[in-house]
C-alpha positions in Angstrom: -107.1 20.6 30.2 -109.2 19.3 33.3 -108.6 21.3 36.4 -106.7 17.6 37.8 -104.5 18.5 34.8 -103.8 21.9 35.2 -103.0 21.6 39.3 -101.0 18.6 38.2 -98.8 20.7 35.6 -98.8 24.0 37.5 -99.9 23.9 40.8 -97.3 23.6 44.2 -95.7 20.0 44.8 -95.7 19.0 48.5 -93.9 16.1 49.8 -94.2 16.0 53.2 -96.7 17.7 55.9 -95.9 21.0 56.7 -93.4 22.0 58.5 -91.1 19.2 57.4 -88.3 18.3 59.3 -85.5 20.2 58.2 -88.1 23.5 58.2 -88.9 22.7 62.3 -84.8 22.7 63.0 -84.7 25.7 60.8 -87.4 27.8 62.9 -85.8 26.6 65.9 -82.5 27.8 65.4 -84.2 30.9 64.4 -86.1 31.3 67.6 -82.8 31.5 69.2 -80.6 33.4 67.3 -82.6 35.7 65.2 -84.1 39.3 65.8 -87.8 38.5 67.3 -89.1 41.9 65.8 -89.5 39.7 61.9 -92.9 39.0 61.2 -93.0 35.5 60.0 -96.6 34.4 59.2 -96.0 30.5 58.7 -93.1 28.4 58.8 -91.7 28.5 55.6 -88.0 28.3 55.1 -86.7 29.0 51.7 -84.0 26.9 50.0 -84.5 28.2 46.4 -86.5 29.8 43.5 -86.9 29.6 39.9 -89.6 31.8 38.1 -92.7 31.9 40.5 -91.6 28.5 42.4 -90.0 28.5 45.4 -88.8 24.9 47.3 -88.2 25.0 50.9 -85.5 23.0 53.1 -87.5 19.7 52.9 -88.1 19.6 49.1 -91.7 21.0 49.1 -92.6 23.6 46.1 -94.7 26.5 46.4 -96.6 28.9 44.2 -95.2 32.0 45.2 -98.0 34.9 45.2 -95.9 37.1 47.6 -92.7 37.6 45.2 -91.0 38.8 48.7 -93.1 41.3 49.1 -93.3 42.8 46.0 -89.6 42.3 44.8 -88.8 39.5 43.0 -90.7 41.5 39.8 -89.2 39.2 37.0 -89.1 36.0 39.3 -86.8 34.2 41.7 -83.6 33.8 39.9 -84.4 35.1 36.2 -81.8 33.5 34.0 -81.2 37.0 32.4 -80.7 38.6 36.1 -78.9 35.8 37.0 -76.3 36.5 34.0 -76.3 40.2 34.4 -75.0 39.6 37.9 -72.5 37.3 37.3 -71.2 39.0 34.6 -70.9 42.6 36.6 -69.8 40.5 39.9 -66.4 39.1 37.8 -65.7 43.0 36.8 -66.5 45.5 40.1 -68.4 44.3 42.6 -68.1 47.6 45.0 -67.0 51.3 44.2 -68.6 53.5 46.1 -70.7 56.2 44.2 -70.3 58.5 47.1 -66.5 59.4 46.3 -65.8 58.2 42.7 -68.0 58.2 39.4 -68.8 54.4 37.7 -71.2 54.3 34.2 -73.5 52.2 35.9 -74.8 55.0 38.1 -75.7 56.9 34.8 -76.4 54.4 32.6 -79.5 53.3 35.0 -80.3 56.8 35.2 -80.6 57.5 31.7 -83.3 54.5 31.4 -85.3 55.8 34.0 -85.4 59.2 33.2 -86.8 57.6 29.9 -90.0 56.0 31.9 -90.2 59.1 34.3 -93.9 59.7 35.3 -93.2 63.4 35.1 -91.2 65.5 32.7 -87.5 65.6 32.6 -84.7 66.4 32.8 -84.1 64.3 36.2 -81.7 63.7 39.2 -81.2 60.6 41.1 -80.0 59.2 44.1 -79.4 55.8 45.0 -79.7 53.7 48.2 -80.4 50.3 49.2 -84.2 50.0 50.6 -87.2 52.0 50.2 -87.0 53.3 53.4 -83.5 55.0 52.1 -85.5 56.7 49.1 -88.1 57.8 51.4 -85.3 59.5 54.0 -83.9 61.0 50.5 -86.9 62.3 49.5 -87.7 63.8 53.4 -84.7 65.6 53.4 -84.5 66.7 50.1 -87.8 68.4 50.2 -86.7 70.0 53.2 -83.2 71.2 51.9 -85.1 72.1 48.6 -88.0 74.1 50.0 -86.6 75.7 53.3 -89.7 74.4 55.3 -89.9 71.9 57.9 -93.2 70.0 57.5 -94.6 67.5 56.1 -98.3 65.9 55.4 -98.8 62.2 55.0 -101.5 59.9 55.3 -103.2 57.3 58.0 -102.5 53.7 57.0 -99.4 54.7 55.2 -96.4 52.8 55.3 -92.8 54.2 54.3 -90.4 52.4 56.3 -88.8 52.2 59.5 -86.0 54.0 59.8 -86.6 57.3 61.5 -87.6 59.6 58.9 -89.6 57.3 56.9 -91.0 55.8 60.6 -92.5 59.0 61.4 -94.5 59.3 57.9 -95.7 56.0 58.6 -99.2 55.3 60.0 -100.2 51.7 59.2 -99.9 49.7 62.8 -99.2 51.0 66.1 -96.8 48.6 67.1 -94.2 50.0 63.9 -94.2 53.1 66.4 -94.7 51.9 70.0 -91.4 52.6 72.1 -89.7 54.6 69.2 -91.0 58.3 70.4 -89.5 60.8 70.1 -89.7 60.5 66.3 -88.7 62.9 63.7 -91.1 66.3 64.2 -93.1 68.3 61.6 -95.4 65.4 60.2 -98.9 65.9 60.1 -101.0 62.9 59.4 -104.2 63.4 57.5 -107.1 60.9 56.2 -106.6 58.6 53.2 -109.7 58.2 50.8 -110.7 54.1 51.9 -114.3 54.9 50.5 -115.0 51.4 51.0 -115.4 52.0 55.2 -115.8 55.9 54.6 -119.0 55.7 52.7 -121.7 54.1 51.1 -123.9 55.8 49.0 -122.1 54.4 45.7 -120.0 56.2 42.9 -121.0 59.6 43.7 -120.6 59.4 47.2 -116.9 58.1 47.2 -116.1 60.8 44.5 -117.3 63.5 47.1 -115.4 61.5 49.9 -112.2 60.9 48.3 -112.1 64.9 47.5 -113.0 65.7 50.7 -110.2 63.7 52.1 -107.7 65.9 50.0 -110.0 69.1 50.8 -109.4 68.9 54.3 -105.9 69.9 54.2 -106.5 72.9 52.4 -109.8 73.9 53.6 -109.0 73.1 57.5 -105.6 72.1 58.1 -104.4 75.3 56.4 -106.7 77.1 58.0 -106.2 76.2 61.5 -102.7 74.4 62.6 -100.5 74.5 59.5 -99.5 77.3 57.7 -99.0 76.3 54.0 -96.1 78.3 53.6 -94.2 75.9 55.9 -94.7 72.9 54.5 -92.4 71.0 52.1 -93.9 68.3 50.9 -97.3 66.2 50.4 -95.9 61.7 50.6 -98.4 59.9 48.9 -98.6 56.1 48.0 -100.6 55.8 44.6 -101.8 52.4 46.1 -101.3 51.9 49.8 -99.2 49.1 50.0 -99.5 47.8 54.0 -102.7 50.1 54.6 -104.3 47.4 52.6 -103.5 47.6 49.2 -105.9 50.7 48.8 -105.9 52.5 45.3 -106.5 56.3 45.2 -108.8 57.9 43.2 -108.0 59.6 40.7 -109.7 62.8 41.7 -107.6 62.9 44.9 -104.4 62.6 43.4 -105.5 65.6 41.2 -106.6 67.4 44.1 -103.4 66.6 45.7 -101.3 68.2 42.8 -103.6 71.5 42.7 -102.8 72.1 46.8 -99.3 71.2 46.0 -99.2 73.8 43.2 -101.0 76.7 44.4 -98.8 76.5 47.8 -95.2 75.6 46.1 -95.3 72.5 48.1 -93.8 69.3 46.9 -96.0 66.1 45.9 -93.9 62.7 46.9 -94.7 59.6 45.8 -94.1 56.4 46.9 -94.0 54.1 44.7 -91.7 51.5 46.4 -94.5 48.6 46.1 -96.6 49.5 43.2 -93.6 50.8 40.8 -91.6 49.0 38.4 -94.3 47.6 36.3 -96.5 46.1 38.9 -99.5 47.9 37.9 -99.4 47.4 34.0 -97.8 50.7 34.2 -94.4 51.6 34.8 -95.7 53.7 37.5 -99.3 53.6 39.6 -99.5 57.2 39.4 -99.5 57.3 35.9 -103.4 55.5 36.0 -104.4 58.4 37.4 -102.7 61.1 35.2 -100.6 63.4 37.7 -97.1 64.1 37.6 -95.6 64.1 40.6 -91.6 66.1 41.6 -90.1 63.3 43.4 -90.3 59.5 43.1 -89.4 56.9 45.4 -88.5 53.4 44.1 -87.4 50.0 45.5 -88.5 46.4 45.6 -89.0 45.3 42.1 -86.4 47.7 40.2 -83.6 44.8 40.4 -85.5 41.7 41.0 -84.5 41.0 44.6 -81.1 42.8 44.8 -81.0 45.6 47.0 -81.2 48.9 45.3 -83.5 52.0 45.9 -83.9 55.2 43.7 -85.0 58.7 44.5 -85.6 60.2 41.4 -86.6 64.1 41.1 -87.1 66.9 38.7 -83.6 68.0 37.9 -84.1 70.9 39.5 -85.5 70.4 42.9 -82.2 67.7 43.8 -80.3 71.2 44.0 -78.0 70.4 47.5 -74.4 70.7 47.5 -71.8 67.7 48.0 -72.2 66.1 51.7 -75.6 66.9 52.1 -76.5 63.1 51.8 -74.2 60.3 50.5 -74.9 56.7 50.7 -71.7 53.8 50.5 -73.7 51.0 49.0 -76.2 53.0 47.2 -75.9 52.5 43.4 -73.8 49.4 43.8 -72.9 48.2 40.4 -73.8 44.4 41.2 -77.2 45.6 41.8 -77.3 48.2 39.1 -77.0 45.2 36.7 -79.7 43.7 38.1 -82.0 46.4 37.6 -80.6 46.8 34.0 -81.8 43.3 32.8 -85.0 44.0 34.9 -86.2 46.9 33.0 -85.6 45.1 30.2 -87.8 42.1 30.8 -90.4 44.1 32.1 -90.5 46.6 29.3 -90.4 43.3 26.9 -93.3 41.0 28.8 -93.6 41.2 31.9 -95.4 44.9 32.3 -97.9 43.9 30.0 -98.3 40.7 31.6 -99.4 42.3 34.5 -101.6 44.3 33.1 -103.2 41.2 31.0 -103.0 38.7 34.1 -104.1 40.8 36.6 -107.3 42.1 34.4 -108.0 38.3 34.2 -107.4 37.6 38.3 -109.4 40.8 39.1 -112.4 39.7 37.4 -112.5 36.6 38.8 -112.3 37.7 42.0 -114.8 40.1 42.1 -117.1 37.3 41.6 -116.1 36.2 44.9 -117.9 39.5 46.7 -120.6 37.4 45.7 -120.3 34.1 46.6 -117.9 34.2 49.4 -119.6 36.1 52.8 -116.2 36.6 53.7 -115.3 38.6 50.9 -116.0 42.7 51.1 -114.3 44.0 48.8 -111.6 43.3 45.9 -109.3 46.2 44.4 -106.5 46.9 42.9 -104.6 47.5 39.4 -102.5 45.1 37.2 -100.3 42.3 39.8 -101.2 44.5 42.8 -104.4 43.1 44.0 -106.1 43.4 47.9 -109.2 40.8 49.1 -110.5 42.2 52.0 -111.9 39.9 54.6 -114.9 41.0 56.8 -117.1 39.1 59.5 -120.4 40.9 58.2 -120.7 42.9 54.8 -123.4 44.7 56.7 -121.5 46.2 59.5 -118.0 45.9 57.3 -116.1 44.3 61.0 -113.1 43.6 59.9 -112.0 39.6 60.1 -108.2 39.7 60.9 -108.2 36.8 62.7 -110.2 34.8 59.5 -107.6 36.4 57.2 -104.8 35.1 59.7 -106.5 31.7 59.1 -106.8 31.8 55.3 -103.0 32.7 55.4 -102.5 29.7 57.0 -104.3 26.9 55.1 -103.1 28.4 51.4 -99.7 28.1 53.2 -100.3 24.3 53.7 -101.6 24.1 50.6 -98.8 25.2 48.9 -99.7 28.8 47.9 -97.3 31.4 49.4 -99.6 34.5 50.1 -99.3 37.7 52.7 -101.4 39.8 54.5 -101.1 43.5 54.6 -103.4 46.4 56.4 -106.3 45.2 59.4 -107.9 43.0 57.5 -106.7 42.4 53.7 -105.0 39.3 51.9 -102.2 40.9 49.1 -101.6 39.0 45.7 -98.3 40.2 44.2 -96.9 37.6 42.5 -93.8 38.2 39.8 -95.3 39.8 37.0 -94.3 37.1 34.8 -97.0 34.7 36.6 -98.7 32.6 32.9 -102.6 32.8 33.2 -102.5 29.1 34.0 -100.6 29.2 37.5 -102.7 32.4 38.3 -105.9 30.1 38.0 -104.4 27.5 40.1 -103.3 30.0 42.9 -107.1 31.3 42.9 -108.3 27.6 43.0 -106.4 27.2 46.2 -107.1 30.4 47.8 -110.6 30.1 46.6 -110.8 26.3 48.8 -109.3 28.2 52.0 -111.5 30.9 51.9 -114.2 28.0 51.7 -113.0 26.4 54.5 -112.4 29.2 56.9 -115.7 30.3 56.1 -117.0 26.9 57.1 -114.8 26.8 60.2 -116.2 30.4 61.0 -120.1 29.2 61.2 -119.4 26.3 63.3 -116.9 28.5 66.0 
């Protein structure tokens, strides 16, 4: 198949100049009525989605390599997920798990326990969003340990509710004018070896270990008594921070610190979990076992559901300590059970295979494209870092934003993350041909941005 034929069959279908007239009207209405706190990268006004494709209100069809921020794990409106939602909605839409029993709660718990990244038995708390899972973990860690302090990392994004926001440290705007936040949080450096050192693999290993050991060798000996630390919160792959992969030795060192001082290791798998990296949980790549896992996003293919999973002995709080009216909604759980079946059967393996092919091609861009300073990720959680100059590693935020726009104008949906990174997180059912077309479009956008930069 020629490149032209490939794009004709698997590529986007644009029928008008973007944004179209209906999209313009929708954006104008949004400007009048909707909170200006939302961040919109470009004027996409979605109407329907199927698989990895999204159609806007003017009939333009896009390739979706954002997946609702890594949410649509099985693609848009997967027929098995839709059928599960319809069946459950006809039987029972809501019964609060806070006050009553219902079997879907335990059905999903049994399924998740079987794929947990740490030995059982396990216990589960259901919420509606990733931030709620983090709030649960924060409260649970303090309750179980009787300690008040927690450690998180610079670059982290754990959510925007007040407890989760207190752990978040990716952009100042997220915290601006919201103080005072929840006290007792200390942020330390995440092992971002790309900017942190330039001495090769040995230096990167030393740098990442140093980031972890700083906790024990500096914090615990100066300002933070270890016996007062309840938990360390960490993303195995930082999401909003720039799709930065935590080195294995860093994660192992954190586990050791927690073991030595009776601290809980909490992993935020909200964006990196549910098969996105080619394993159920990103932490599995490191061989480290956590105490608490927070999950949401792709776990239910777009339905609102989050889960805080812990070792059973940790979730020892009593009735009334924590609850959620809508968490564990029967319809959302039905979607999650269908999602896990699809991902187990095909999605997770596909993420490893297609993600590997994409990373292999993208790695070459570091040599052929002046803007591409780094490529990193696991499975279908891939970050492309753009820089103004490879010698100085100066961020290219404006150029990153320009590439997003150029890709959108060509029918490809991507989003940024961190200061200067493009993230690729398509549905896990994306095929090799669709991935090839998407990378062709993205490379065209990067090439054009490079030319514009040279002329500027």
